[in-house]
C-alpha positions as a printed NumPy array, in Angstrom:
array([[-46.973, -19.847, -16.64 ],
       [-45.485, -22.92 , -18.305],
       [-42.069, -24.224, -17.317],
       [-40.64 , -23.288, -20.715],
       [-41.963, -19.732, -20.441],
       [-40.607, -19.387, -16.888],
       [-37.162, -20.591, -17.953],
       [-37.191, -18.239, -20.94 ],
       [-38.01 , -15.308, -18.682],
       [-35.232, -16.261, -16.259],
       [-32.743, -16.511, -19.118],
       [-33.82 , -13.105, -20.455],
       [-33.219, -11.589, -17.012],
       [-29.802, -13.188, -16.839],
       [-28.904, -11.897, -20.304],
       [-29.938,  -8.368, -19.296],
       [-27.512,  -8.278, -16.349],
       [-24.187,  -6.544, -16.849],
       [-22.833,  -8.102, -13.639],
       [-22.105, -11.838, -13.527],
       [-25.013, -13.87 , -12.151],
       [-24.746, -17.565, -11.329],
       [-27.517, -19.962, -10.382],
       [-26.36 , -22.913,  -8.311],
       [-27.982, -26.234,  -7.635],
       [-26.054, -27.353,  -4.557],
       [-22.517, -26.547,  -5.752],
       [-23.13 , -26.981,  -9.469],
       [-23.601, -24.037, -11.831],
       [-26.857, -24.518, -13.749],
       [-27.101, -21.056, -15.355],
       [-24.836, -18.05 , -15.954],
       [-25.496, -14.528, -17.139],
       [-23.821, -13.333, -20.3  ],
       [-22.254, -10.462, -18.273],
       [-19.476,  -8.154, -19.433],
       [-16.684, -10.338, -18.082],
       [-14.628, -12.129, -20.726],
       [-14.122, -15.191, -18.55 ],
       [-17.823, -15.569, -17.684],
       [-18.815, -17.875, -20.554],
       [-22.067, -19.769, -20.079],
       [-21.206, -22.669, -22.356],
       [-17.939, -23.276, -20.48 ],
       [-19.244, -22.852, -16.92 ],
       [-22.712, -24.453, -16.866],
       [-22.475, -27.928, -15.429],
       [-19.223, -27.206, -13.598],
       [-18.916, -27.554,  -9.842],
       [-17.438, -24.82 ,  -7.665],
       [-14.675, -27.225,  -6.689],
       [-13.562, -27.487, -10.324],
       [-13.294, -23.723, -10.733],
       [-12.078, -22.187,  -7.496],
       [ -9.062, -22.531,  -5.213],
       [ -9.481, -24.125,  -1.798],
       [ -9.399, -20.919,   0.244],
       [-12.014, -19.225,  -1.942],
       [-14.108, -22.399,  -2.072],
       [-14.179, -22.472,   1.732],
       [-15.667, -18.959,   1.818],
       [-18.282, -19.874,  -0.775],
       [-19.24 , -23.02 ,   1.127],
       [-19.652, -21.051,   4.334],
       [-22.068, -18.701,   2.543],
       [-24.054, -21.67 ,   1.155],
       [-24.172, -23.271,   4.595],
       [-25.598, -20.127,   6.197],
       [-28.22 , -19.812,   3.45 ],
       [-29.222, -23.422,   4.007],
       [-29.59 , -22.661,   7.714],
       [-32.096, -19.894,   7.009],
       [-30.182, -16.682,   6.252],
       [-32.13 , -14.563,   3.765],
       [-29.238, -12.769,   2.066],
       [-25.481, -13.203,   2.334],
       [-22.801, -10.804,   1.117],
       [-19.181, -11.596,   0.387],
       [-16.271,  -9.624,  -1.036],
       [-13.595, -11.677,  -2.752],
       [-10.792, -11.48 ,  -5.286],
       [-10.231, -13.701,  -8.306],
       [ -6.542, -14.102,  -9.138],
       [ -5.749, -15.782, -12.489],
       [ -2.624, -17.518, -11.175],
       [ -4.801, -19.436,  -8.688],
       [ -7.678, -20.201, -11.071],
       [ -6.415, -22.079, -14.148],
       [ -9.868, -22.743, -15.627],
       [-10.941, -19.097, -15.426],
       [ -7.538, -17.99 , -16.704],
       [ -8.018, -20.132, -19.794],
       [-11.448, -18.542, -20.262],
       [ -9.993, -15.01 , -20.205],
       [ -9.379, -13.945, -16.584],
       [ -6.131, -12.067, -17.224],
       [ -5.693,  -9.899, -14.135],
       [ -6.817,  -9.88 , -10.475],
       [-10.437,  -8.733, -10.108],
       [-12.402,  -7.786,  -6.994],
       [-16.091,  -8.617,  -6.622],
       [-18.817,  -7.668,  -4.153],
       [-21.348, -10.501,  -4.182],
       [-24.866, -11.159,  -2.899],
       [-26.294, -14.634,  -2.423],
       [-29.967, -15.576,  -1.969],
       [-31.8  , -18.9  ,  -1.986],
       [-34.917, -19.359,  -4.111],
       [-38.051, -21.21 ,  -3.068],
       [-36.872, -24.072,  -5.273],
       [-33.649, -24.365,  -3.245],
       [-31.391, -22.91 ,  -5.913],
       [-28.908, -20.206,  -4.964],
       [-28.708, -16.989,  -6.993],
       [-25.265, -15.43 ,  -6.746],
       [-24.646, -11.959,  -8.197],
       [-21.156, -10.478,  -8.431],
       [-20.437,  -6.769,  -8.981],
       [-17.   ,  -5.976, -10.365],
       [-15.3  ,  -3.625,  -7.866],
       [-11.826,  -3.688,  -9.429],
       [-11.843,  -0.097, -10.71 ],
       [-13.118,   1.16 ,  -7.355],
       [-10.411,  -0.794,  -5.507],
       [ -7.738,   0.719,  -7.735],
       [ -9.122,   4.2  ,  -7.089],
       [ -9.249,   3.605,  -3.324],
       [ -5.666,   2.386,  -3.386],
       [ -4.582,   5.418,  -5.421],
       [ -6.322,   7.82 ,  -3.034],
       [ -4.835,   6.033,  -0.038],
       [ -1.386,   6.266,  -1.623],
       [ -1.867,   9.97 ,  -2.303],
       [ -3.039,  10.579,   1.272],
       [  0.119,   8.946,   2.651],
       [  2.722,  10.304,   0.232],
       [  4.354,  13.632,  -0.387],
       [  3.363,  14.528,  -3.975],
       [  6.739,  16.068,  -4.857],
       [  9.19 ,  13.422,  -3.66 ],
       [  7.056,  10.292,  -3.286],
       [  8.311,   9.86 ,   0.29 ],
       [  5.77 ,   9.275,   3.024],
       [  4.332,  12.437,   4.552],
       [  4.468,  13.757,   8.094],
       [  1.02 ,  12.454,   9.023],
       [  2.09 ,   8.913,   8.148],
       [  5.434,   9.258,   9.943],
       [  4.161,   9.868,  13.487],
       [  2.374,   6.527,  14.114],
       [  5.282,   4.622,  12.508],
       [  7.792,   6.357,  14.764],
       [  5.633,   5.825,  17.855],
       [  5.316,   2.109,  17.095],
       [  9.031,   1.643,  16.382],
       [  9.996,   3.412,  19.611],
       [  7.491,   1.473,  21.73 ],
       [  8.634,  -1.86 ,  20.293],
       [ 12.298,  -1.037,  20.88 ],
       [ 11.715,  -0.247,  24.549],
       [  9.287,  -3.132,  25.126],
       [ 11.666,  -5.759,  23.743],
       [ 14.907,  -4.203,  24.968],
       [ 15.883,  -3.4  ,  21.42 ],
       [ 16.97 ,  -0.267,  19.609],
       [ 15.514,   2.308,  17.276],
       [ 17.211,   5.357,  15.826],
       [ 15.909,   8.264,  13.801],
       [ 17.692,  10.695,  11.52 ],
       [ 16.417,  14.22 ,  10.975],
       [ 17.934,  15.256,   7.636],
       [ 18.02 ,  18.884,   6.502],
       [ 18.97 ,  19.952,   2.973],
       [ 21.537,  22.647,   3.628],
       [ 20.536,  26.11 ,   2.427],
       [ 17.599,  24.924,   0.31 ],
       [ 16.107,  28.422,   0.465],
       [ 19.336,  29.788,  -1.015],
       [ 19.176,  27.229,  -3.833],
       [ 15.613,  28.328,  -4.549],
       [ 16.678,  31.991,  -4.597],
       [ 19.696,  31.465,  -6.838],
       [ 18.45 ,  28.789,  -9.228],
       [ 14.667,  28.889,  -8.929],
       [ 12.056,  26.716,  -7.25 ],
       [ 12.283,  24.076,  -9.941],
       [ 15.926,  23.508,  -9.05 ],
       [ 15.003,  23.244,  -5.378],
       [ 12.323,  20.679,  -6.189],
       [ 14.819,  18.611,  -8.177],
       [ 17.295,  18.771,  -5.304],
       [ 14.664,  17.358,  -2.94 ],
       [ 13.67 ,  14.657,  -5.422],
       [ 17.263,  13.582,  -6.018],
       [ 17.962,  13.571,  -2.283],
       [ 14.993,  11.308,  -1.598],
       [ 16.004,   9.059,  -4.491],
       [ 19.509,   8.454,  -3.171],
       [ 18.292,   7.996,   0.424],
       [ 15.665,   5.546,  -0.721],
       [ 18.371,   3.508,  -2.456],
       [ 20.147,   3.167,   0.914],
       [ 17.126,   2.131,   2.974],
       [ 16.502,  -1.381,   4.222],
       [ 13.108,  -3.022,   3.91 ],
       [ 12.261,  -2.221,   7.537],
       [ 13.373,   1.437,   7.325],
       [ 10.933,   4.283,   6.826],
       [ 11.561,   7.545,   4.965],
       [  9.251,  10.553,   5.2  ],
       [  9.263,  14.216,   4.27 ],
       [  8.898,  16.074,   7.544],
       [  9.037,  19.72 ,   6.425],
       [  9.847,  21.755,   3.311],
       [ 13.572,  21.034,   3.532],
       [ 13.636,  18.198,   6.091],
       [ 13.318,  14.428,   5.882],
       [ 13.085,  11.81 ,   8.616],
       [ 14.606,   8.35 ,   8.388],
       [ 13.336,   5.795,  10.93 ],
       [ 15.814,   2.964,  11.526],
       [ 14.251,   0.102,  13.525],
       [ 16.6  ,  -2.311,  15.331],
       [ 19.43 ,   0.177,  14.946],
       [ 21.502,   1.329,  17.917],
       [ 23.295,   4.65 ,  18.216],
       [ 26.605,   3.496,  16.744],
       [ 24.873,   1.819,  13.795],
       [ 22.744,   4.929,  13.32 ],
       [ 25.86 ,   7.103,  13.074],
       [ 27.32 ,   4.836,  10.394],
       [ 24.071,   4.877,   8.426],
       [ 23.817,   8.662,   8.712],
       [ 27.375,   9.133,   7.494],
       [ 26.702,   6.935,   4.45 ],
       [ 23.67 ,   9.078,   3.618],
       [ 25.553,  12.341,   4.113],
       [ 28.376,  11.16 ,   1.826],
       [ 25.956,   9.862,  -0.826],
       [ 24.19 ,  13.24 ,  -1.047],
       [ 27.504,  15.134,  -1.121],
       [ 28.475,  13.145,  -4.228],
       [ 25.271,  14.009,  -6.096],
       [ 25.42 ,  16.406,  -9.031],
       [ 22.467,  17.919, -10.84 ],
       [ 23.074,  19.208, -14.403],
       [ 21.686,  22.732, -14.668],
       [ 21.695,  25.49 , -17.252],
       [ 24.036,  27.695, -15.222],
       [ 26.35 ,  24.843, -14.27 ],
       [ 26.164,  21.589, -12.346],
       [ 24.433,  21.99 ,  -9.001],
       [ 25.8  ,  20.313,  -5.858],
       [ 24.414,  20.366,  -2.327],
       [ 24.815,  18.782,   1.096],
       [ 22.722,  17.693,   4.082],
       [ 23.089,  18.024,   7.824],
       [ 21.811,  15.165,   9.974],
       [ 20.714,  14.961,  13.6  ],
       [ 20.571,  11.485,  15.139],
       [ 18.57 ,  10.319,  18.157],
       [ 18.263,   6.784,  19.535],
       [ 15.739,   5.25 ,  21.913],
       [ 17.94 ,   4.702,  24.958],
       [ 15.781,   5.685,  27.953],
       [ 12.638,   4.04 ,  29.32 ],
       [ 10.82 ,   7.362,  29.097],
       [ 11.685,   7.813,  25.416],
       [  8.79 ,   8.221,  23.018],
       [  8.38 ,   9.581,  19.505],
       [  8.194,  13.188,  20.716],
       [ 11.369,  12.836,  22.809],
       [ 13.288,  11.31 ,  19.91 ],
       [ 12.182,  14.053,  17.519],
       [ 13.154,  16.725,  20.04 ],
       [ 16.655,  15.297,  20.523],
       [ 17.124,  14.737,  16.778],
       [ 16.174,  18.375,  16.213],
       [ 18.662,  19.526,  18.858],
       [ 21.439,  17.438,  17.294],
       [ 20.556,  18.728,  13.833],
       [ 20.927,  22.283,  15.126],
       [ 24.402,  21.413,  16.429],
       [ 25.331,  20.002,  13.018],
       [ 24.105,  23.144,  11.276],
       [ 25.893,  25.487,  13.677],
       [ 29.096,  23.458,  13.335],
       [ 29.379,  24.171,   9.626],
       [ 26.725,  21.943,   8.014],
       [ 27.361,  18.851,   5.888],
       [ 27.911,  16.786,   9.01 ],
       [ 26.27 ,  14.285,  11.361],
       [ 25.655,  14.899,  15.063],
       [ 24.401,  12.249,  17.471],
       [ 23.687,  11.732,  21.147],
       [ 26.143,  12.7  ,  23.86 ],
       [ 26.392,   9.223,  25.435]])
């Protein structure tokens, strides 16, 4: 086969690929597939070096792949992300949002490297969405019970290891079943959503809020001692008491009862804190509700 015919065949194969394909001579792009990526323009990329196009951290990964191929590896794979804010040339060519790629790299007998890149952005978004759904309560958006336990265990262990403090609040929406009976389940759902919304507005970056049961929430307060935990709990109780939900039969108001427990003993763990928070919540409920109860120090 003549050289011209061989090159024509190679170009036809490149044009048939929906995924970006690059052919490199050392670190220079000598051919590019048409692809379905707006930024992947042959006339603008052929003749460019990798150093002209890619940021230093990404370039280092690419060079490591090329080095291993030169040392005899048959096939290399690499997952990477292209971010337009870090890649001015590709941004000008049409890279408008972060994109993930799964790539394969092989070296030809002529010493050129063929680099294929499959766009994984949609899959990454789906994985992130599924992960978010697996960790979150669908009604309130708060984290769920399964996600809470390891967070609480870690916060408690760190507090005891470094002679620090961690407190947790077990928050119960007072008489939620009665609200459901009187106003309907939709009203009860809105009460939970509004409660989470106002609690979320009070949380610090390091705090963690989760839905623990149908009518209960847990607030994890790292680096928070018992006295600070009481103050935080009282702010939350007062904030919920001031909420008002417009409803067809009249504005709906509700309260919460809160049980506080703090990591204060060497033998404390997540289970011990939850047990004591539950006991203190029961005291708050039996003492008339709409109140905070903490440890008997």
